[in-house]
C-alpha positions as CSV (number, residue, x, y, z in Angstrom):
1,M,-29.5,2.6,-119.3
2,S,-26.9,1.9,-116.5
3,E,-27.8,2.4,-112.9
4,I,-25.4,4.6,-110.4
5,I,-25.4,3.6,-106.9
6,T,-23.8,5.9,-104.2
7,I,-22.3,4.5,-100.7
8,Q,-21.3,6.8,-98.1
9,C,-18.4,5.2,-96.0
10,V,-18.1,5.7,-92.5
11,S,-15.3,5.0,-89.9
12,D,-16.5,1.5,-89.0
13,D,-15.9,0.4,-92.6
14,S,-12.1,1.5,-92.6
15,G,-9.8,-1.4,-93.7
16,A,-12.4,-3.3,-95.6
17,R,-11.5,-4.6,-99.2
18,I,-13.4,-2.6,-101.8
19,D,-14.8,-5.7,-103.7
20,K,-16.2,-7.4,-100.5
21,Y,-17.6,-4.2,-99.2
22,I,-19.5,-3.5,-102.4
23,S,-20.7,-7.0,-102.6
24,D,-21.9,-6.9,-99.0
25,S,-23.6,-3.5,-99.7
26,I,-25.2,-4.2,-103.0
27,S,-28.0,-7.0,-103.3
28,D,-27.2,-9.7,-105.7
29,L,-24.0,-8.4,-106.8
30,T,-20.9,-10.9,-106.1
31,R,-17.3,-10.1,-105.4
32,S,-16.3,-11.5,-108.9
33,A,-18.9,-9.1,-110.6
34,V,-17.6,-6.1,-108.6
35,Q,-13.9,-6.9,-109.6
36,G,-15.2,-6.7,-113.3
37,I,-16.7,-3.5,-112.7
38,I,-13.6,-2.1,-111.1
39,S,-11.7,-3.3,-113.9
40,S,-13.8,-1.4,-116.4
41,G,-13.5,1.8,-114.4
42,G,-17.0,1.7,-113.2
43,V,-16.1,2.2,-109.4
44,L,-15.1,5.5,-108.0
45,A,-13.9,6.6,-104.7
46,D,-14.4,10.5,-104.1
47,G,-14.5,10.7,-108.1
48,A,-11.2,8.7,-108.8
49,E,-10.8,5.5,-110.3
50,I,-9.4,2.8,-107.9
51,S,-7.8,-0.6,-108.1
52,K,-9.1,-4.1,-107.3
53,N,-6.9,-4.0,-103.8
54,Y,-8.2,-0.8,-102.7
55,R,-9.2,-0.5,-99.1
56,I,-11.9,1.6,-97.6
57,K,-10.6,4.6,-95.8
58,G,-13.8,5.3,-93.7
59,S,-15.0,8.7,-95.0
60,E,-15.1,8.5,-98.8
61,I,-18.2,8.3,-101.1
62,I,-18.0,5.3,-103.4
63,T,-20.0,5.4,-106.7
64,V,-20.8,2.2,-108.5
65,E,-22.0,2.2,-112.1
66,L,-23.8,-1.0,-112.6
67,P,-23.7,-2.3,-116.1
68,E,-27.0,-2.5,-118.2
69,P,-28.7,-5.9,-117.4
70,Q,-28.5,-8.4,-120.1
71,P,-31.7,-10.0,-121.4
72,M,-32.4,-13.3,-119.6
73,D,-35.1,-15.8,-120.5
74,A,-36.5,-17.9,-117.7
75,V,-36.7,-21.6,-118.8
76,P,-38.9,-24.5,-117.7
77,E,-37.6,-26.9,-115.4
78,N,-39.2,-30.3,-114.2
79,I,-39.0,-29.3,-110.5
80,P,-41.8,-30.9,-108.3
81,L,-44.5,-28.4,-106.9
82,D,-46.6,-28.7,-103.9
83,I,-49.7,-27.1,-105.1
84,V,-52.4,-26.7,-102.7
85,Y,-55.3,-25.4,-105.1
86,E,-55.3,-24.8,-108.9
87,D,-57.9,-23.7,-111.5
88,D,-58.0,-21.8,-114.9
89,D,-57.2,-18.5,-113.4
90,L,-54.7,-19.2,-110.5
91,L,-53.0,-21.6,-108.3
92,V,-51.8,-21.6,-104.6
93,V,-48.5,-23.0,-104.1
94,N,-46.6,-24.4,-100.9
95,K,-43.2,-23.0,-101.5
96,P,-40.3,-25.0,-99.8
97,K,-37.6,-23.2,-97.7
98,G,-34.5,-22.4,-99.7
99,M,-36.3,-22.0,-103.1
100,V,-35.8,-18.7,-104.7
101,V,-39.2,-17.3,-106.3
102,H,-38.0,-15.8,-109.6
103,P,-34.4,-15.9,-111.5
104,A,-32.0,-13.1,-110.6
105,H,-28.4,-12.7,-110.4
106,G,-26.8,-15.7,-108.8
107,N,-30.2,-17.7,-109.1
108,Y,-30.8,-18.2,-112.7
109,T,-32.3,-21.8,-112.4
110,G,-34.1,-23.9,-109.7
111,T,-36.5,-21.0,-108.9
112,L,-40.4,-21.3,-108.6
113,V,-40.8,-19.6,-111.9
114,N,-38.6,-22.3,-113.6
115,A,-41.0,-24.9,-112.0
116,L,-44.1,-23.0,-112.8
117,L,-43.2,-22.7,-116.6
118,Y,-42.8,-26.3,-116.6
119,H,-46.2,-26.8,-115.1
120,C,-48.2,-24.2,-116.4
121,G,-46.5,-23.7,-120.1
122,D,-47.8,-20.4,-121.5
123,S,-50.6,-20.1,-119.0
124,L,-49.2,-17.6,-116.8
125,S,-49.9,-13.7,-116.5
126,G,-47.3,-11.5,-118.3
127,I,-47.7,-8.4,-116.3
128,N,-44.3,-8.7,-114.5
129,G,-42.5,-9.7,-117.6
130,I,-40.7,-12.8,-118.6
131,I,-38.6,-13.2,-115.5
132,R,-41.8,-13.1,-113.1
133,P,-44.5,-14.7,-114.9
134,G,-47.4,-15.2,-112.9
135,I,-46.0,-13.7,-109.6
136,V,-48.4,-11.4,-108.0
137,H,-46.4,-11.3,-104.6
138,R,-43.1,-12.9,-103.2
139,I,-41.7,-14.7,-100.1
140,D,-38.1,-14.8,-99.2
141,K,-35.8,-17.6,-100.2
142,N,-35.6,-18.9,-96.8
143,T,-39.3,-18.2,-95.8
144,S,-41.4,-21.4,-96.5
145,G,-45.4,-21.2,-97.1
146,L,-48.2,-20.2,-99.4
147,L,-48.0,-17.9,-102.2
148,I,-50.6,-17.2,-105.2
149,V,-49.8,-17.4,-108.8
150,A,-51.8,-15.8,-111.6
151,K,-52.6,-17.4,-114.8
152,N,-53.7,-14.5,-116.6
153,D,-53.5,-10.9,-116.6
154,K,-57.2,-10.3,-115.6
155,S,-56.5,-12.3,-112.4
156,H,-53.1,-10.9,-111.8
157,L,-54.7,-7.3,-111.8
158,H,-57.6,-8.4,-109.7
159,L,-55.5,-9.9,-107.0
160,A,-52.7,-7.1,-106.9
161,E,-55.8,-4.6,-106.4
162,Q,-56.8,-6.8,-103.3
163,I,-53.4,-6.5,-102.0
164,K,-53.2,-2.8,-102.6
165,A,-56.7,-2.5,-100.8
166,H,-55.2,-4.4,-97.7
167,S,-58.1,-7.0,-98.4
168,F,-55.7,-9.7,-99.1
169,T,-55.2,-12.2,-96.2
170,R,-51.6,-13.0,-95.3
171,E,-50.8,-14.6,-92.1
172,Y,-47.6,-16.0,-91.0
173,E,-45.9,-18.0,-88.1
174,A,-42.3,-17.2,-86.8
175,I,-40.4,-18.1,-83.8
176,A,-38.9,-14.9,-82.4
177,S,-36.1,-14.3,-80.0
178,G,-36.7,-12.7,-76.5
179,Y,-39.7,-12.6,-74.1
180,F,-42.8,-10.5,-75.1
181,K,-44.1,-8.2,-72.4
182,E,-47.0,-7.4,-74.8
183,T,-48.6,-10.7,-76.1
184,E,-50.2,-8.9,-78.9
185,G,-49.7,-5.7,-81.0
186,K,-49.3,-3.6,-84.1
187,I,-46.0,-2.4,-85.5
188,D,-46.5,0.7,-87.7
189,A,-43.2,1.7,-88.8
190,P,-42.3,2.8,-92.3
191,I,-39.6,0.8,-94.0
192,G,-36.9,1.7,-96.8
193,R,-33.6,0.5,-98.2
194,H,-30.7,0.8,-95.6
195,K,-28.3,3.6,-96.6
196,T,-25.0,1.8,-96.7
197,E,-25.8,-1.9,-96.6
198,R,-27.9,-2.1,-99.8
199,K,-29.0,-5.7,-99.4
200,K,-30.9,-4.7,-96.0
201,M,-34.2,-2.8,-95.4
202,C,-34.6,-0.9,-92.3
203,V,-37.0,1.1,-90.5
204,T,-36.6,5.0,-91.5
205,S,-38.5,7.9,-92.5
206,E,-36.3,8.8,-95.6
207,N,-37.4,7.4,-98.9
208,S,-39.7,4.6,-97.1
209,R,-43.1,3.5,-97.5
210,N,-45.5,2.7,-94.8
211,A,-45.5,-0.7,-93.4
212,V,-47.9,-2.3,-90.9
213,T,-47.7,-5.7,-89.1
214,H,-50.0,-7.2,-86.6
215,Y,-48.6,-9.8,-84.0
216,S,-49.9,-12.1,-81.4
217,V,-47.8,-14.5,-79.0
218,I,-49.2,-18.1,-79.5
219,K,-46.7,-19.4,-76.9
220,Q,-43.5,-18.2,-75.0
221,Y,-40.5,-20.3,-74.3
222,G,-38.3,-18.3,-71.8
223,G,-35.9,-16.4,-74.3
224,Y,-38.0,-17.3,-77.5
225,A,-41.6,-16.9,-78.8
226,H,-43.9,-18.8,-81.2
227,V,-45.6,-15.7,-82.8
228,R,-48.5,-15.4,-85.3
229,L,-48.0,-12.3,-87.7
230,R,-50.6,-10.6,-90.2
231,L,-49.4,-8.4,-92.9
232,E,-51.6,-5.1,-93.5
233,T,-48.9,-4.1,-96.0
234,G,-46.1,-6.1,-97.7
235,R,-42.9,-4.5,-97.9
236,T,-39.7,-6.2,-98.6
237,H,-38.5,-8.3,-95.4
238,Q,-41.4,-6.7,-93.6
239,I,-42.0,-9.2,-90.9
240,R,-38.2,-9.6,-90.2
241,V,-37.3,-5.9,-90.3
242,H,-40.5,-5.1,-87.9
243,L,-39.4,-7.7,-85.5
244,A,-35.9,-6.9,-85.4
245,Y,-37.0,-3.3,-84.9
246,I,-39.1,-4.2,-81.6
247,G,-36.2,-6.2,-80.3
248,H,-37.5,-9.7,-81.3
249,A,-35.7,-10.7,-84.4
250,V,-36.8,-14.0,-86.2
251,L,-34.9,-17.0,-84.9
252,G,-32.2,-17.9,-87.5
253,D,-32.5,-14.5,-89.4
254,D,-28.8,-14.1,-90.1
255,V,-29.4,-10.5,-91.8
256,Y,-31.4,-9.0,-88.9
257,G,-30.6,-11.0,-86.1
258,K,-28.4,-14.1,-85.8
259,A,-27.8,-17.6,-87.1
260,Y,-29.4,-20.5,-85.3
261,K,-27.5,-23.8,-85.2
262,G,-29.1,-26.6,-87.0
263,I,-31.2,-24.6,-89.4
264,D,-30.5,-22.8,-92.6
265,G,-32.3,-19.2,-92.5
266,Q,-35.0,-17.8,-90.5
267,C,-38.0,-19.6,-88.8
268,L,-40.8,-17.9,-90.7
269,H,-43.4,-19.6,-92.4
270,A,-46.5,-18.3,-94.7
271,R,-49.3,-20.3,-92.8
272,K,-52.5,-18.8,-94.5
273,I,-53.6,-17.0,-97.3
274,G,-56.9,-15.7,-98.3
275,F,-58.4,-13.8,-101.2
276,I,-61.6,-13.0,-103.2
277,H,-61.4,-15.2,-106.4
278,P,-61.1,-13.0,-109.6
279,T,-63.9,-14.9,-111.5
280,A,-65.9,-16.6,-109.1
281,N,-66.0,-13.5,-106.7
282,E,-65.9,-15.6,-103.7
283,Y,-63.6,-15.4,-100.7
284,M,-61.1,-18.3,-100.6
285,E,-58.6,-19.2,-97.8
286,F,-56.1,-21.7,-97.6
287,T,-53.5,-22.9,-94.8
288,S,-50.4,-24.9,-94.7
289,E,-49.1,-27.0,-92.1
290,L,-45.9,-26.1,-90.2
291,P,-42.9,-27.6,-92.1
292,D,-40.5,-30.1,-90.4
293,Y,-37.8,-27.6,-89.8
294,F,-39.9,-25.2,-88.0
295,V,-41.6,-28.1,-85.7
296,S,-38.2,-29.5,-85.1
297,V,-37.2,-26.2,-83.5
298,L,-40.4,-25.8,-81.6
299,N,-39.9,-29.3,-79.9
300,K,-36.3,-28.3,-78.9
301,L,-37.5,-25.1,-77.3
302,E,-40.1,-27.3,-75.5
303,K,-37.9,-29.6,-74.2
304,Q,-35.7,-26.5,-72.8
């Protein structure tokens, strides 16, 4: 069954090309894909079909009928993995910055899942389907650090229940913009999909889920700060959205803040992960050293 997405245009959108406007508003949809949908009559402005050269007027309602997704198999690829821990039930992987976790539109190869399929073969949980085998939780493409992978359904369910019960430790480090007057605190603000910019999340009371992030400042550098963050919940882009919400966007985050010269994407690293092992029933905890890109920025800030 196809999905229909509705976008309410506002005056600030006036003059934008329809293909670029929609691709900017809907996650994982390229301009060429939008043009194909327009050609097939799948894009309407106030109920009327439009042409590819249509420009936004600024008050209309755009509806986009997304085509039904085509079946896609993730294929094994011989991609090196930084495995921190592995046994018969799970593995903990240190994901590099720039690697996508699972295949999706625009990223069909080179993902963590492709690498896991090569390394583990059929030994991955199947709860999340053929595109996300073993994936219990995710981190963003441009976030580096630790995540856990389940090798069987029993382990997957056990770990997922810990995440739901907030007993799963997820600690991050980030470089945030601005000077923190309060060196520690709790951000308790619900997160949902942005109304018009579909690739973004935002703090909102509409169609949202509760989200809680705890932070503490490790060191301040004038206009920036090295911050430790602990997730109580795990919403999409949670740390990035929450820090931007309190006026301290993650350095290099060009979605919720602004780009930083010399690095590609945000300075955000999943430093620590802890959980109760699904079979041994013992608490396990792992840490990851800050990657070179992160340390390099800290060194620059230290010199400044």
